[in-house]
N, C-alpha and C positions, 0 to 999 in steps of 0.2 A: 876710599873704604867705604864710604856709604854705599856706593852701585855695589859693591862688591857682595854686604850684607845683603844686600835684597837679591841677589842673584843666588845668595845661598839661601835664603829662604824659599822665593819659587822653586828651585829644584829639590828641596826638600821636602815641599809640601806635593809636589808630581811624582817625586820618588814613592814619597808614605803612602796617597792614596792610590798606585798603581799597584804597590805590593799589598794592601790590605783587601784590594777588589780579589788577585788572583791567590792569594792565601788564607786559608781559614786560619787567621791568627785571635785568640781570645783576649790576649793583652797585646796591643801593639806598643806599648811605652819602651818596651827592651827594642824592639825593632827598628822603630822610630827614633831611638838616642844614637845606636850604632850607626845606623843608615846615614843621622845628621854627620856624624863626624869621619865615616867612611866618604861622603861627600866633602867636607872640609879638608879632609888627608890629598884628596885627590886636587882641590881646588888649592892647597899648599905645592903639591907637588908640580902643579901646570904654571901656575904663577907666579910661585914666590919658591923655587927650587933651592938657590941660592941659602935659605933658612926656614932650614927643616922644625917643623914643630911650633913656628912662628916664634922663637927664643927670643928675636928682635924687636918684635909688636909693643909699643907705646900700651894699646891697649887690646889685650892678648883677644882673639875672635872667639877662644873655647868659651868664654864668658856669655858669648851671644845663645849659643847651648842650653848652658846652663839655668839660664834664666828664662827662656823659653821652657825648658820641661819642666824645672819647678813652680814657675807661675802657673804653668797651665794642670799638673795632674798634682802638686801636692810632694809629700814629704819623701816618700820611697824611691820615686823616679829623680825627685832634687838630690838627695841620695847616689842613687845610681849613676844620676849623668856627671855630678862630683867625681866620682870616684873613676868613672871611665877618663875622664879630663886629665886627672893626675896622672892613669897610668899611661896615658898618650904621652903627656909630657914628661915625665921619667924615662920612659923608652926613649924618646928623641936626644934628651939631653946624655945618657950612656949610648945613645947607638944599640942598643938591646939590652937586656935584664942586665941590672949592674950585680957589682958582687958587695958584699959586705963591706969592705974598706972603702970602696967607694961611695957608698952611701953615706958612711959615717964622716968622710972626707967632705962631702957639698953640703952636709948637716950643718959640719962648724961654720961653711961660709953663707950661712942663711939660705941657702940654694933648692930648700924644697920647700920655703916657705908660699910660693906660688900655687903647686900640687895643693897644700894644705887647706890653703884659702878659697881652692874649689871645692871643696868637699864642706868646709865649713858655712860657704856661701848658700852652697845646693841644699844642706840640710837647713839654715836660716830660712832662709827665702821659702822653699818648701814646707816647712812647718808654720809658718803664717799664711800659704795657700791651702793648709791643709785643717785648720781651724775654719776658715771659709769654707771649705767643701762641707767639715761636719756641721757647721751651721746653715748650710742650704740645703743638706738632708734633712736636719732637724724641723728647720719650717718645713721643708717639704710633707714630713710625717704629722706636725701640726695641721698645716692645710687638709690633708686629707682626712683627719679626724674632724675639722670645721665642717668638711663637704658631708662625711656621713652623718655628722650628726644633723644640718639641714636639710639629711635626705628623711633622717625622723621624724624631723618637725613637718615634714612636708607630708608622711606618709599618717602622723596624727592629726594633722588638719585634716587633710581627706577622712582618717575614721569621724572628728568630729562631724563634717558636712554631712556623712552617713547617718550620724546619729540623732543632727538636727533635723534631717527631712524624715527618718522614721519617727523621729517625736512628733512633729507639726503633724504627721498622718494620723497618730494614735490619738490625740485629742482631741478630734473632729467630732463634733456631736455630744460632750464633755462640756462642764459650766463655762469653760474658758475659748476662746477664739484662736485660730493659729498667728494670727498677727500679732494679738496681746501677750500669748506667750512669746512668743519671735521676739518683740520687743523688750519684753523681761530681761531673755535668757541673751540678749546681747551685753548684757552688765558682767556675763562671765570671760568676754573678751576684754581682758583686763591684764596689767602687767605687775597689779598690785594684788599682793597675796591675799592679805586683809579686806579687800572688796570681792574678790572672789568666795572668801569664806562667807561673807554675809549676803551677797549674790544669790550662792545657794540655798541658802533656808529662807531667804525672801520667796523665791521662785516657791519653795515649798507651803510657804505660810497663806501667800496671797492667791496661787491656783491649787492647790490641792488640799486644802481644808487642814492645815498640819498647825495646829493650836501651840505646841511646843516641840523643839527640835533641837539638837548641840551637836555640836562640828567638832571633832576630836583627831589629831593629828599624833601619832606614834612616833615619840622622842625617846630614843635609850629603852629602857625598861617599865615607861611609863605612857599613858594618853594624856595628853595636854589639850586642855578646851583651846579650841580656837576664837569659834563664835558660837552664839545663842540664841533662838527666838522664842518670845513669848513668856519667857521668865522673869518673875519679880525678884527685887534685893532682897527679899527674905527667902523667898524659895530658890535658889540660883544652883545649878550643877557644879559638881566638884572641878577646879580646876585643873588638878593633877589626879590620876588615876593609877595604882601600882597595876599593870597588865595582868600580872598572874592569878588576881583576884577581883579580875574585872568580868561582865557578863560579855564586853566587848568581844574579847580574844576569842568567841566562840565565832564570829564574823571574820577573824583574821585568819583562825585557822581554816576553819571551811573555806573560805575565800567565797562566801557567796552571802543573798539575803537570806537573815535569821528573823523568824518570826516570832512573836509572844507563844504560838501554836508548836513552834518548835522547840522552844525552851520550855514548854510545859510536857513535851513528849518527853525529854531528856530528863524529867522528872527534877528540872531545878524547882526550887521554893516557890510559891506562890507571892511571897514579901517582897522575891526581889525580880522575879520577873514580870509584876504587874508595874513598874516604873519604866518599862521599854517595851514599845509596841510592835517595832522593828529596828533592825541596827542594818545599814549599807555599807560594807566595804568601801573605801575610796584605792583604785587603783594607780598604782604608780607609772612612768613611761617603759618598765618591763612590765609591766602587768601584776607587780606584786602590790602587797597591799599597805598601803603608808597611813591608814587615818579610818577611821567608824564615822558615818553618818547615823544620828539617832533620832528614830521620833519617838518621842516620851507621851505625847497625846495628840489625838488627830478626831475627824467627825467621824461619826460609826459609818455613814451611809457612804463615805467616801474610802474607807479603810476595806478596799477590794484587790482582788487580783491584776484588774486590770489595771487602776493606778499606780501598784506599787511597781509593775513593769514598766511603767513611765516615769517613775522617781526613781527607779535605777538608772533609767536612760540619761538623767540629771545627772544623778552621780558620779556616772561613767564621763561625762561633758566635762564635770567639774575636775575629775583628777585630770583628764587631758589640758585642760587650761591651767592647771598648777603647773604640772610637766612642762608647758611652753613658756611660762613663766619662769620657771627655775631654768630652761633654756636660754630663756633672753638675759636674765640676770649675768650667768656664767658667762656667756659672751660679752656683756656688757663691762664685767670684773677684768676680762683678758683685752680690753679695747684700748687701744694707746692714745684716744682723743674722744674728748666728751666735747658732742656739737651742742647739746643745751648750754654750755656754760663756756663756750670756745676757748679750751682749756685744755693739756694735758692730762691725762688719769695717773693715779699714783702706782698703777701696775708697771708702766711707762716711765716712771721718776726713779727705780732705781736702776733700771740699766744704764739711762741718761748718765746718773749722777758717777757712777761707776767710770763711766766711757770718757767724763769730763775731767776727773779727777785724775785717773791716769794719762791723760793729754796736758793737763796743766802740769804735773808732777814731769813728764817727757822731755816738755817744752821750754819750761820755765815760765808757764802764763800765768797770769792771777784766775782766780777762781772764787764765786763768795757764792753762799748759798743761806736764802733766808727763810725763815715759817712765819707765817702771817698768824695768829690763831683771834676767833671772833668769839671772847669772852661771851656767857650766857647764849649763847646760841643756840641749845636746844629748849629755852625757856618759850622760844617763838612759836609761832603755829606754821603750819607746812608753808601757806602762801607769801607769807612773810620772811621765811626761809629764802625761799625761792627769788625773792626781791632783792633779799639782801646780799644774793652770793651772784645776782645778774649784777649788780651795783659793784660790789667788791673785783669783780671780773674786769669789768669796765675800766674802772679806775687802774688796774692795773696793765691792763693795754695801754690806757692813755701814756703813763707818767714812765712805765719802764722801758728799756731801751728794745729794740727789734730781735738783738741777738737774745736777750732773755728769756729766758723758758719756764712758761708758767704753768703750775701743776696742782689739781687736786690733792690734798695729801689726804692720808689714811683716816683722819678722826674726820667727820664731819662739821664744817664749819673750820676747814683750816686749810690755808694753802702753802704750797712751797714754791721757790722764786730759784733758780740756778742762772745765775750771769757768770760767764765765762768770760774772761779776760777786763772783767772790773773789778776794783777794789770797793772795800768798805765804805769808805767817806763819799763815794759816789753814788752809793747806792741810800745810804743811809739819807741823804738829800732826796733823794727821789720819793723815799717813804715819807718825808713829812709831808709831802704837797698828797701823798696820798692819805696820810692820818686827817687830814683836812678835808680832803674831799668825803670819806665816810664818816664823818662827825656831820657833815650836813644832810649827808643822805639820811643819819641816824636819827634827827629834829624833824625829819617829812613827820607829817600828819598821821599816815600809817603806820609808822614806828616810835613816834615820840613817847606814847602811853604805855607801852609793850617793853622795849628794850632800852637799856641804857647803857650810851654810848660808850665803846671803849674796845682797843683792838691791842692786841701784845704782837709786837714782832721780835724776832730776835736774827740776828744778820752773825753768821761765822765766815772769815777768811781765812782761807788756806795759807799755812805756815808750815815751819820746816818741822814741829811734834807734830802735827797730825799725817798718822801714818794708813789711816783708813777712810775709806768716803765717809763712813758710817758717824766717823766723829765731826763730821760738817755739819751733821742735823744736828739742833736744838733741841731735844728730846724734853727737855727740862722746861720750852715753855708749853708743854702739853698735859 
C-alpha cells in the first residue's frame, strides 16, 4: 500500500505539471483534484478491479487526496475534494446515480457515514490550513509595511545627511567652526525625545547667540512646552497654550518661518509681537507641522537672514530626528524580544498567553502565569532602574525552568512569566529563591539608600473556572 501511495503521488505530480504547462489554467486546484481522482480511479480499475471504489479497504485511498488538497490549498479546495470523494464513493456503492429509496435504505445502516466524513475532514483540515494561509498573508502585509517604513527611514537619513552638509558649509566663516557644530549636533542622533528637545535648544544657545528659546509640540488643540533655554523660574514660558489664541498658530498655518517683522506687518499688537523674535515650524515625517521652536531673545548682531536660514536647517534636522525616534519606538513596541534585558516584550505576551491557554485547555495540561512587581520602582533614577531590571532578569533566568517564558509586562518595573506544564507549588518554590536574591541585590551600596527592598509576586494556576486567558493575569497586583 505504501508503494501504491508513492506511485500515485508521483503520477499526480507529473500529470498536473504537464497539464498546467499546456493549458492556461488560472485556478489549478479543481483540475488537480479531478486529475487525482481520475488517476486513482484508473489505479483502482487496473490493480483492484474486484473492489471498485475501494469499498473493502481498511484505510480508504481517497483520504490521501483529501488531506493533500486541503493541507495545501485551504478551506474551499478541502471542501471540494471532500465532495468529489463522497460523490465517487456513492456512485461506486450504487453502481450509478442512486434513487431516493436506495439512499434512505443505506442511510438507515450508516452506509453514508464515510462520505459524510470525507466532507467533514476536508472542511476541518482545510479550515485549519486556511487560518495559516490568512496568517501568512497578514504577516506578509506587515513585513511589506515594515520594509516601506525602513525605506522612508533611509530617505530621512539621506535628507539628514544633506542638511548636515549644507549646515556645515554655511557656518564656515561665522563664530563657530564646522567641527564644533558637528560635535554638538551629534546630540540630535538620539532615540530619546527629551534629549532631542534639549539638544536643539542647546545648539541655538551656544552657537547662534540665542539667549531665550522654547520648544513646543502640538498635542490636540494645545501647544505643550517640551523644553526651554535661558529662562528663569520666575520668568518661565507657559507650559500649555491654547492653539487658537497663540501667535505660534501663524507659523503652523503658514508652515514657514515667521519673524517679528511678519507679525508687525500683519498688524499684531506690539505687546504681543515683542515677546517672540522668530517662530520656526517643526516638520513631521510627512512634512506637516508638529510643533514650533520660538526664539524670544537673541543677540541683535546675530539676528540676520543668514543665521535664520541656518537655524531653520537645525530645526528641520530636529524634526527628522524626532521622526526617526518615533519610528524606532514604534518598531520597538512591535518587537517580540527585548535584547537589552534578555526577555520577551509585552507585545508578544498576549499572543503567547492565548496560545498556551488553548494548548492547556485542549490537552488537559497544567499552566501557571506569574506577575512580579517591583514596588516604588518609579522613585529610582534611570541608571538604578536599569541595574535593577537587569538583576531581576538574571534572577528569573537563573531560577526559572528552561520552558518558562519571561516577559516585560505593560507597566514599567513589572514582569510576567508563563509556565507551561507547571503547577503553582513548583513555581512558588522558585520565587522564594528569587525573592532572597532580590533582597540581596537591593542591599547593595548602589540601591540601599534609595530603594526599600520589596517585591510583590502573584501566581495564578489554570483551573476549570477560568474561561478566558485574561483571568490568568493578576491585575490586582498592579
